[in-house]
C-alpha positions in Angstrom: 197.3 154.5 102.0 198.0 157.7 104.0 194.9 159.8 104.7 196.9 162.7 105.8 198.8 162.6 102.5 195.5 162.7 100.7 194.2 165.6 102.6 197.3 167.6 101.9 197.2 166.6 98.2 193.5 167.9 98.0 194.5 171.3 99.4 197.6 171.6 97.3 195.8 170.8 94.0 192.9 173.2 94.9 195.3 176.0 95.6 197.1 175.3 92.3 193.8 175.7 90.5 193.2 179.0 92.2 189.8 178.1 93.6 188.5 178.6 97.1 187.0 176.0 99.5 183.6 177.5 98.9 183.9 177.3 95.1 185.0 173.7 95.2 182.2 172.9 97.5 179.7 174.6 95.2 181.0 172.4 92.3 180.6 169.2 94.3 177.3 170.2 95.9 178.7 169.8 99.4 179.3 172.3 102.2 182.4 174.4 102.7 182.9 172.7 106.1 183.2 169.4 104.2 186.1 170.7 102.1 187.7 172.1 105.2 187.5 168.7 107.0 189.0 166.9 103.9 192.0 169.3 103.8 192.7 169.3 107.5 192.5 165.5 107.9 189.5 165.7 110.2 187.4 163.8 107.7 187.5 162.0 104.3 185.5 162.3 101.1 182.7 159.9 100.7 183.6 157.2 98.2 180.8 158.5 96.0 182.6 161.8 95.7 186.1 160.6 94.8 185.4 160.6 91.0 183.8 164.1 90.8 186.4 165.5 93.2 189.3 164.1 91.1 187.6 165.6 88.1 187.4 169.0 89.6 191.1 168.8 90.7 192.1 167.6 87.2 193.7 164.5 88.5 193.1 160.7 88.3 191.2 158.9 91.1 194.3 156.7 91.7 196.4 159.8 92.1 193.9 161.2 94.5 194.0 157.9 96.6 197.8 157.9 96.5 198.0 161.5 97.5 200.5 162.3 94.7 200.6 162.7 91.0 201.8 160.1 88.4 201.8 157.3 90.9 199.5 154.4 89.8 200.9 151.3 91.5 197.5 149.7 92.2 194.4 149.3 90.2 191.5 151.5 91.1 189.4 148.6 92.5 192.1 147.7 95.0 192.6 151.3 96.0 188.9 151.9 96.5 188.5 148.8 98.6 191.4 149.9 100.8 190.1 153.5 101.0 186.7 152.1 102.0 188.1 150.0 104.7 190.3 152.7 106.2 187.5 155.4 106.2 185.0 152.9 107.6 187.4 152.2 110.6 187.7 155.9 111.2 184.0 156.6 111.0 183.1 155.4 114.6 185.2 158.0 116.3 184.5 160.3 119.2 181.9 162.4 117.3 179.9 159.3 116.3 179.9 158.1 120.0 178.8 161.6 121.0 176.0 161.5 118.5 174.8 158.1 120.0 175.0 159.5 123.5 172.7 162.4 122.7 170.2 160.2 121.0 170.2 157.9 124.0 169.7 160.9 126.2 166.8 162.1 124.2 165.0 158.8 124.3 165.6 158.3 128.0 164.4 161.9 128.7 161.3 161.3 126.6 160.6 158.0 128.5 160.9 159.9 131.8 158.2 162.3 130.4 155.9 159.4 129.6 156.3 157.9 133.0 155.5 161.2 134.7 152.5 161.8 132.4 150.8 158.3 132.7 151.7 157.3 136.2 148.7 158.5 138.4 150.9 158.4 141.6 153.2 161.1 140.2 152.1 164.7 140.4 154.3 166.9 138.3 154.0 170.6 137.4 152.9 171.5 133.8 156.0 173.6 133.2 158.3 170.8 134.3 156.6 168.4 131.8 157.2 171.0 129.1 160.8 171.5 130.1 161.4 167.7 129.9 160.1 167.6 126.4 162.3 170.7 125.4 165.4 168.9 126.7 164.4 165.7 124.7 164.1 167.8 121.6 167.4 169.7 122.3 169.3 166.4 122.7 167.9 165.2 119.3 168.9 168.4 117.6 172.4 168.4 119.0 173.0 164.8 118.1 171.8 165.4 114.5 173.9 168.5 114.3 177.1 166.7 115.4 176.4 163.9 113.0 175.7 166.3 110.1 178.8 168.5 110.8 181.1 165.4 110.9 179.7 162.8 108.6 177.4 164.4 106.1 178.9 166.1 103.1 176.3 166.5 100.4 173.9 169.4 100.8 170.9 167.3 99.9 171.9 164.8 102.6 172.3 167.5 105.3 168.7 168.7 104.4 167.5 165.1 105.1 169.3 165.0 108.4 167.7 168.4 109.3 164.3 167.1 108.3 164.8 164.0 110.5 165.4 166.4 113.4 162.2 168.2 112.6 160.2 164.9 112.4 161.4 163.5 115.7 160.8 166.8 117.6 157.4 167.1 115.8 156.5 163.6 117.2 157.5 164.6 120.6 155.4 167.8 120.4 152.4 166.0 119.0 152.5 163.5 122.0 152.9 166.4 124.5 150.0 168.2 122.8 147.7 165.3 122.8 148.4 164.7 126.5 147.9 168.3 127.4 144.6 168.8 125.6 143.0 165.4 125.5 144.5 162.3 127.2 145.5 163.9 130.5 142.1 165.6 131.0 139.3 164.1 133.0 135.8 165.7 132.8 132.4 164.3 132.7 130.3 167.4 131.9 129.7 168.8 128.4 130.4 172.6 128.9 131.0 175.2 126.3 131.4 179.0 125.9 130.4 180.6 122.7 130.6 184.2 123.8 134.0 185.9 122.7 136.3 187.1 125.4 133.9 185.9 128.2 136.3 183.4 129.6 139.3 185.8 129.1 137.5 188.6 131.1 136.4 186.3 133.8 139.9 184.8 134.3 141.5 188.3 134.4 139.0 189.4 137.0 138.8 186.5 139.3 141.7 184.1 138.4 144.9 183.7 140.3 148.3 184.6 138.6 148.9 180.9 137.8 145.5 180.4 136.2 146.1 183.5 134.1 149.4 182.3 133.0 148.0 178.8 132.1 144.8 179.8 130.5 145.7 183.0 128.6 149.5 182.9 128.0 149.4 179.1 127.8 146.9 179.1 125.1 148.8 181.8 123.2 152.1 179.9 123.4 151.2 176.2 123.3 150.4 176.0 119.5 153.2 178.3 118.4 155.5 175.2 117.7 152.8 173.8 115.6 153.0 177.0 113.4 156.8 176.4 113.1 156.2 172.8 111.9 153.6 174.0 109.4 156.2 176.3 108.0 159.3 174.3 108.1 158.3 170.7 108.0 155.1 170.9 105.8 156.2 173.9 103.8 153.0 175.9 104.3 154.3 179.4 103.6 151.3 181.6 102.8 149.7 183.4 105.7 146.1 182.8 104.4 146.6 179.0 104.4 148.4 179.1 107.7 145.4 181.0 109.1 142.8 178.6 107.8 144.8 175.5 108.9 145.4 177.0 112.3 141.8 177.8 112.9 140.6 174.4 111.6 143.1 172.4 113.8 142.2 174.3 116.9 138.5 174.0 116.2 138.8 170.2 115.7 140.5 169.9 119.0 137.9 172.0 120.8 135.1 170.0 119.3 136.9 166.8 120.2 137.2 167.9 123.8 133.5 168.8 124.0 132.3 165.5 122.3 134.3 163.2 124.4 134.0 165.3 127.6 137.7 165.9 128.1 137.5 169.7 128.1 135.5 172.8 127.5 134.5 174.0 124.0 135.6 177.6 124.4 135.6 180.1 121.7 138.2 182.1 123.7 140.6 179.2 123.4 140.1 179.2 119.7 140.8 182.9 119.5 143.9 182.8 121.7 145.5 179.7 120.2 144.9 180.9 116.5 146.1 184.4 117.4 149.2 182.9 119.0 150.0 180.9 115.9 149.7 184.0 113.7 151.9 186.0 116.1 154.6 183.3 115.6 154.1 183.3 111.9 154.6 187.0 111.6 157.6 187.2 114.0 159.3 184.1 112.5 159.0 185.3 109.0 160.2 188.7 109.8 163.4 187.5 111.5 164.0 184.8 108.9 164.4 187.3 106.1 
């Protein structure tokens, strides 16, 4: 069985029918890139797509597997078994190994973060911790992108791979968030501020540049990724529901910090964090259109 012959045959039959790669992809519910890979020999159709592909090209499955018309020297079962073995051996190529490398890099980077976070003998800057998590997330996204582009053909399966990326990055983010606002804090005094903008004005008047960045801009930015996950992962699209959820989530965190003495119950934090999430919602939806 010659895979190059099959790829050329797919391209020839598609052109004979006068349909584009995009039109064929739409009929098969796959991406245009998948059709391009099949026709250039950089990939092969999944075995579940052989029958619908042959149907769209007006040929028999055996003809598709032989790479030419009117040649049926083997039964379909034998051909399918041979095709399955050949495509399986080609699956674990450079792109597959590259996907594994990026997943390993992501896991190792995240483990480094955990070591830095929970080892009391290691002092590491807040922004460096954030940067480590960003790299862990980027590695996952790149790995899934490579896998999706080279091994996933059906549109519904691509959506699943994309969702997997979101889920993994969300887990990373939640762990980072809990460490930032709860686990990594040590406080033994119940303190609170219920006067709006009191803390903000005090920091602006008496705080250093670093404290202003951490307390004001940090609170504005830190929960913006959560708003992204509410929109994309949990499909919360309406601004009114987003506003309520944002407010409730931040309020619960502030109350938790106060009750368990791991932070200050500050209405200004509630204002800044919720405001930051709403800013992200507006900007994200504006550029997404």
